[in-house]
C-alpha positions in Angstrom: -10.2 10.1 -17.5 -11.0 8.1 -14.4 -9.2 4.7 -14.1 -10.9 1.4 -13.2 -10.5 -0.6 -10.0 -12.0 -3.9 -8.9 -13.1 -2.2 -5.7 -13.8 1.4 -4.7 -14.8 2.9 -1.4 -17.2 5.8 -0.6 -18.0 5.0 3.0 -16.3 7.4 5.5 -15.1 4.6 7.8 -13.5 2.6 4.8 -11.9 5.8 3.5 -10.5 6.5 7.0 -9.1 2.9 7.1 -7.5 3.3 3.7 -6.0 6.7 4.7 -4.5 5.1 7.8 -2.9 2.3 5.7 -1.4 4.9 3.3 0.0 6.8 6.3 1.7 3.6 7.5 3.6 3.1 4.3 6.9 5.0 4.6 8.7 6.2 1.4 11.5 3.8 0.7 10.7 1.9 3.9 11.0 -1.8 4.6 7.7 -3.2 5.9 6.0 -6.5 6.5 2.5 -6.5 5.0 -0.2 -8.8 6.1 -2.6 -9.2 3.3 -6.4 -9.7 3.6 -5.9 -13.4 2.8 -3.8 -13.7 6.0 -0.4 -14.1 4.2 2.6 -12.0 5.0 4.9 -10.3 2.5 8.1 -8.4 3.1 8.3 -5.3 0.9 10.1 -2.0 0.3 7.7 0.8 -0.4 9.1 2.7 -3.3 6.9 5.8 -2.8 3.9 6.3 -0.4 0.8 6.1 -2.5 -2.2 8.6 -2.3 -5.9 7.8 -2.5 -7.2 8.4 -6.0 -10.6 8.4 -7.6 -11.5 5.2 -9.6 -14.6 3.6 -11.1 -15.5 0.1 -10.3 -16.8 -2.4 -13.0 -20.4 -1.2 -12.4 -19.4 2.5 -13.0 -19.5 3.6 -9.3 -17.0 6.2 -8.4 -15.0 5.9 -5.2 -11.4 5.8 -3.9 -8.6 3.3 -3.7 -4.9 3.4 -4.1 -2.1 1.4 -5.7 1.3 1.0 -4.1 4.5 -0.1 -5.9 6.6 -2.4 -3.7 9.9 -4.1 -4.3 10.8 -7.5 -2.9 13.8 -7.0 -0.7 15.3 -10.3 -1.6 14.8 -10.4 -5.3 14.3 -6.7 -6.1 11.3 -7.6 -8.2 8.7 -4.8 -8.4 5.0 -5.4 -8.0 1.9 -3.3 -7.6 -0.6 -3.9 -4.8 -4.1 -2.3 -4.2 -4.0 -0.7 -0.8 -7.3 -2.3 0.2 -5.6 -5.7 -0.1 -3.5 -4.8 3.0 -4.8 -5.8 6.4 -1.9 -4.7 8.5 1.5 -3.0 8.1 4.4 -3.8 10.4 7.5 -1.6 10.0 10.8 -3.5 9.9 13.4 -1.8 12.1 17.0 -2.6 11.4 20.1 -1.6 13.3 21.1 1.9 12.5 24.4 2.1 10.7 26.9 4.9 11.6 28.9 6.3 8.8 32.2 8.0 9.2 33.8 10.6 6.9 
């Protein structure tokens, strides 16, 4: 059974853009996400999503993806459609060294 999405994509350029966004989401990685409305959101990507087939409200088939993210300050989980992301900025922290 195909799931529903508000927006689906069939155009090769849009699918390429979504694929690049997915590639920029590291498993268990801390990132800053700029959303299409211009706002920024810090997030921990729980698992890199994959593009999937969905139907839009008119019954058109196309692709999109959903990513589960955790808020690094509250730990609250949320789900975000990949097409709502405009830009991904990895957050690099100082590497810790562990001793035995």
